[in-house]
C-alpha positions in Angstrom: 98.9 188.8 191.7 102.6 189.3 192.1 104.3 187.6 195.0 106.5 190.0 197.0 110.1 188.9 196.7 111.6 189.5 200.0 115.1 189.2 198.6 114.4 192.2 196.4 113.9 194.5 199.4 117.3 195.7 200.7 117.9 196.8 204.3 119.8 200.0 204.3 121.6 201.6 207.2 123.0 205.0 208.3 124.8 205.7 211.5 123.8 209.0 213.1 125.7 210.7 215.9 124.5 214.0 217.4 126.7 217.1 217.7 125.9 219.6 220.5 126.7 223.3 221.1 128.1 224.9 224.3 124.5 225.1 225.7 124.0 221.4 225.1 121.5 222.1 222.4 121.5 219.8 219.3 123.4 221.5 216.5 123.8 218.7 213.9 124.2 215.0 213.2 127.2 213.3 211.6 126.1 210.6 209.2 128.3 207.5 209.2 128.6 204.4 207.1 127.0 201.3 208.7 126.5 197.9 207.1 124.0 196.4 209.6 121.9 197.1 212.6 123.3 194.3 214.8 126.3 196.3 215.7 127.2 200.0 216.0 130.4 199.9 214.0 131.5 199.6 210.4 134.2 197.9 208.4 135.1 200.4 205.8 137.3 198.9 203.2 136.7 201.5 200.5 136.1 205.1 201.7 134.7 206.3 198.4 132.1 203.5 198.3 131.3 204.0 201.9 130.7 207.7 201.3 128.5 207.0 198.3 126.5 204.4 200.2 125.8 206.9 203.0 124.7 209.5 200.5 122.4 207.1 198.6 120.9 205.7 201.8 120.4 209.1 203.4 119.0 211.0 200.4 117.3 208.3 198.3 116.2 205.6 200.7 115.7 206.7 204.3 115.4 210.4 203.5 117.5 213.3 204.9 114.5 214.8 206.7 113.8 211.5 208.4 117.4 211.3 209.6 118.2 214.8 210.7 114.9 216.8 210.5 115.9 220.5 210.1 119.3 220.0 211.7 122.6 220.1 209.7 124.1 216.9 208.4 127.9 216.3 208.4 128.8 214.2 205.3 132.3 212.7 205.1 134.0 213.6 201.8 136.9 211.6 200.4 139.3 213.3 198.0 137.5 211.8 195.0 134.2 213.3 196.1 135.8 216.6 196.8 137.5 216.8 193.4 134.5 215.6 191.5 133.6 218.1 188.7 130.0 218.3 189.9 130.3 217.8 193.7 127.8 220.5 194.8 124.5 218.6 194.5 123.7 218.8 198.2 121.4 221.3 200.0 123.8 224.2 200.9 122.1 225.3 204.0 121.8 221.8 205.6 124.9 219.8 204.5 128.3 220.3 206.1 131.1 218.9 203.9 133.5 217.1 206.2 136.9 216.5 204.7 138.4 213.3 205.8 141.8 213.4 207.5 143.4 211.5 204.7 143.0 214.4 202.3 146.2 216.4 201.7 146.3 220.1 201.0 147.3 219.9 197.3 146.6 222.8 195.0 143.7 220.9 193.5 142.2 220.2 196.9 142.6 223.9 198.0 141.0 225.1 194.8 138.0 222.7 195.2 137.4 223.8 198.8 137.6 227.4 197.8 134.9 226.8 195.1 132.6 225.1 197.6 133.1 227.9 200.1 132.2 230.5 197.4 128.9 228.5 196.7 128.0 228.8 200.4 128.9 225.4 201.7 130.1 224.9 205.3 133.5 223.1 205.3 134.7 221.0 208.2 138.1 219.3 208.7 137.8 215.9 210.3 140.2 214.4 212.9 142.5 217.4 212.5 146.0 217.5 213.9 147.7 220.9 213.5 150.5 221.2 210.9 151.8 224.3 209.1 151.3 222.6 205.7 147.5 222.6 206.4 147.3 226.4 206.9 145.6 226.9 203.5 142.8 224.5 204.5 142.6 226.0 208.0 142.0 229.4 206.5 139.1 228.1 204.4 137.5 225.9 207.0 134.4 226.9 208.9 134.7 224.1 211.5 137.7 222.1 212.6 137.1 218.8 214.4 139.7 217.9 216.9 140.0 214.3 218.2 140.9 215.1 221.8 142.0 211.6 222.5 144.5 211.6 219.7 145.8 215.1 220.4 146.0 214.5 224.2 145.0 216.7 227.1 148.5 218.2 227.5 148.8 219.3 223.8 145.2 220.4 223.4 145.7 224.1 224.5 148.6 224.6 222.2 146.7 222.9 219.4 143.7 225.1 219.8 145.9 228.2 220.0 147.8 227.4 216.8 144.5 226.8 214.9 143.0 230.1 216.1 146.2 232.0 215.2 145.7 230.8 211.6 141.9 231.4 211.5 140.4 233.4 214.3 136.8 232.9 213.2 136.9 229.1 212.8 134.6 227.1 215.0 136.2 224.2 216.9 134.4 220.9 217.4 135.7 218.5 220.1 135.2 214.9 219.1 135.7 211.7 221.1 134.6 213.5 224.3 134.0 210.6 226.8 133.9 212.2 230.3 132.5 215.3 232.1 136.1 216.4 232.8 137.0 216.4 229.1 133.8 218.3 228.3 134.6 221.0 230.9 138.2 221.3 229.6 137.1 221.7 226.0 134.5 224.4 227.1 137.2 226.2 229.0 139.4 226.3 225.9 136.6 228.0 224.0 135.6 225.1 221.8 132.2 225.5 220.2 130.7 222.1 219.4 131.0 218.7 221.0 130.6 215.1 219.9 131.4 211.8 221.6 130.2 208.9 223.8 129.8 211.2 226.8 126.8 212.7 224.9 125.5 209.8 222.8 126.8 206.8 220.8 126.0 206.7 217.1 122.5 205.4 216.5 122.0 203.1 213.6 118.9 204.1 211.5 117.5 201.4 209.3 115.4 201.8 206.2 114.4 199.9 203.1 115.7 200.5 199.5 115.4 199.2 196.0 118.3 197.4 194.4 119.5 199.0 191.2 120.3 197.3 187.9 124.1 197.8 187.7 124.1 197.6 183.9 121.4 200.2 183.7 123.4 202.5 185.9 126.5 202.0 183.9 124.5 202.7 180.7 123.2 205.9 182.4 126.7 206.9 183.5 127.9 206.8 179.9 124.8 208.7 178.7 125.0 211.6 181.1 128.5 212.4 179.9 127.6 212.0 176.2 127.8 215.6 174.7 125.1 214.7 172.2 122.6 213.3 174.7 119.3 215.2 175.3 117.3 215.2 178.5 114.5 213.3 177.0 116.8 210.4 176.2 118.2 210.5 179.7 114.6 210.4 181.1 113.9 207.3 178.9 117.0 205.5 180.2 116.0 206.2 183.8 112.4 205.4 183.2 113.4 201.8 182.2 114.5 201.0 185.8 112.0 201.5 188.6 114.8 201.6 191.2 116.6 204.5 189.4 113.3 206.3 189.0 112.4 206.0 192.6 115.8 207.2 193.8 115.8 210.2 191.3 112.4 211.4 192.7 113.7 211.1 196.3 116.8 213.1 195.4 114.8 215.8 193.7 112.5 216.1 196.7 115.4 216.3 199.2 116.2 219.8 198.0 114.8 222.7 200.1 111.7 224.2 198.3 111.0 220.9 196.5 109.1 219.2 199.3 105.6 220.0 197.9 106.3 219.9 194.2 104.2 217.6 192.0 106.0 215.7 189.2 104.2 214.4 186.2 106.9 212.3 184.6 110.5 211.1 184.8 111.4 213.7 182.2 109.9 216.4 184.5 112.1 215.2 187.3 115.2 215.1 185.0 114.6 218.7 183.9 114.2 219.9 187.5 117.3 218.1 188.5 119.5 219.3 185.7 122.4 217.7 183.8 125.2 218.6 186.3 123.3 217.1 189.3 122.5 214.0 187.2 126.1 213.5 186.5 127.0 213.6 190.2 124.0 211.5 191.2 124.8 208.7 188.7 128.4 208.7 189.8 127.3 208.2 193.4 125.0 205.3 192.5 127.9 203.6 190.6 130.1 203.9 193.7 127.4 202.7 196.0 127.2 199.6 193.8 123.9 197.9 194.7 123.1 195.1 192.3 120.9 192.5 194.0 118.0 192.4 191.6 115.1 190.2 191.0 114.8 190.7 187.2 111.3 189.3 186.7 109.6 191.8 188.9 111.4 194.7 187.2 110.4 193.2 183.8 106.8 193.2 185.0 107.1 196.9 185.9 108.4 197.7 182.4 105.7 195.7 180.7 103.1 197.5 182.6 104.7 200.9 181.9 104.9 200.4 178.2 101.5 198.8 178.0 99.6 201.7 179.6 101.7 204.1 177.5 100.6 202.3 174.3 96.9 202.6 175.4 97.4 206.3 175.9 99.1 206.7 172.5 96.3 204.8 170.7 93.7 207.0 172.4 95.7 210.2 171.6 95.7 211.1 175.3 98.0 213.8 176.7 100.6 213.2 179.3 101.6 209.7 178.0 104.8 209.9 180.1 102.6 210.0 183.1 100.9 206.8 182.0 104.3 205.2 181.7 105.2 206.3 185.3 102.0 204.8 186.6 102.8 201.4 185.1 106.4 201.6 186.2 105.5 202.4 189.8 102.6 199.9 190.0 105.0 197.3 191.4 106.5 199.6 194.0 104.5 198.2 196.9 105.8 194.7 196.1 109.4 195.9 195.7 109.3 198.0 198.9 107.2 195.7 201.0 104.9 198.6 201.9 101.4 199.6 201.1 100.9 202.0 198.2 99.3 204.9 200.2 102.3 205.0 202.5 104.7 205.1 199.6 102.7 207.8 197.7 102.7 210.0 200.8 106.4 210.4 200.5 106.7 210.8 196.8 106.4 214.1 194.9 104.0 212.8 192.2 101.0 214.5 190.7 97.8 213.8 192.5 96.3 212.0 189.4 99.3 209.6 189.4 98.9 208.9 193.0 95.1 208.2 192.7 95.8 205.9 189.7 98.2 203.9 191.8 96.2 203.8 195.0 92.6 203.7 193.9 93.0 202.7 190.2 90.9 205.7 189.3 91.0 208.1 186.4 92.1 207.2 182.9 95.5 206.1 184.1 93.9 203.9 186.7 91.6 202.4 184.1 94.7 201.6 181.9 96.4 200.0 184.9 93.3 197.9 185.7 93.6 196.5 182.1 97.1 195.2 182.6 96.2 193.8 186.0 93.3 191.9 184.4 95.5 190.5 181.7 98.0 189.3 184.2 95.2 187.5 186.0 94.0 185.8 182.8 90.9 187.9 182.6 91.4 189.5 179.1 87.6 189.6 178.5 87.3 192.0 181.4 89.6 194.6 179.9 88.0 197.9 178.9 89.7 201.1 177.9 88.1 204.0 175.9 86.7 202.5 172.7 89.2 199.6 172.4 88.1 196.0 172.4 89.7 193.2 174.2 91.6 192.0 171.1 93.2 195.4 170.6 94.1 195.7 174.2 95.6 192.2 174.2 97.8 193.1 171.2 99.2 196.1 173.0 100.2 193.8 175.9 102.1 191.6 173.4 103.8 194.7 172.0 104.8 195.8 175.5 106.3 192.3 176.3 108.3 192.5 173.1 109.5 196.0 173.8 110.6 195.0 177.3 112.5 192.0 176.0 114.4 194.3 173.5 115.0 197.0 176.2 116.4 194.5 178.7 118.7 193.1 176.0 120.0 196.5 175.2 120.7 197.2 178.9 122.6 194.0 179.2 125.1 194.7 176.4 
């Protein structure tokens, strides 16, 4: 049996503050960077990394539906995220792209916002203070957030009037609303949405996530931008790291319409996701920069994955990539400190894969039982198809050797 390494399980956090409409009905949540649940604030030293961490935690760890349900989610975008070549990987109908106040209205920025608007995204400007130079962005914005404390009560009417004169259809969101009087004033000025301590302080939502192998991510980053790479090779790279594989499945499932899909292999997930989304996804993981791994447990997952795949190849069974996935995810309960049925309930895997992991049934389950028996020193109990214990043992040795070579390649 494998001991559960508590240090492998990462606590992940996302701040969530509600946004209300004029009728005090919930409209959306703004998702905020948080680095712990002991306090409701964050020390953001690198905005790009903070944005990446929020995205990874929200989409791949906690789950967007668990954070916001069917409501909209405001995501803070830095200039780097805005100008990224493949920045439109988020659900169009649910994610509001909120441009940070540090972004300047350069031609490149205006062009990027225009492209996102054409794709159907809702664009919000954060902590906005009116200036003529920002007119091109005002014209493209769907929502403008006004920090009423920074603008001040006296200047607020003129501020609102100037914005509406530039874009009459734009919705205005009052943030930092702290009193009933401020709320009533903003309503009287015709503002549409409201956010602040008067309504609710940000709530810190905690979840658990898997650490990534940073070297594997960097290797994947180089590969997704290789013009000669094929999707099968990308699937193989991702499949070598259980953390990457788990996050990819979570990202794929986060898209509307994908909630009930069943995936048979990492390659299947890669093909559904597409190269452009993969490029953005990997870039986000690099920025998020989680690298606290317990290598031995991941090596065990790789050995199991390769071993059950070798058994499938010897028996000329179809869906050998599914066998690999069963082996790879067989350590997931130890990594996530959760029982396998709970984990499988939230993953878009084919039912045969889930049954193999939960009940050890079916041919994939039988193959997994073989490797579990070998790990417990019970080689004589291994049975699979027409193979004898000696043949099965030799495949375990091959899997160990393959894992050693694979890990060495990833470390270069």
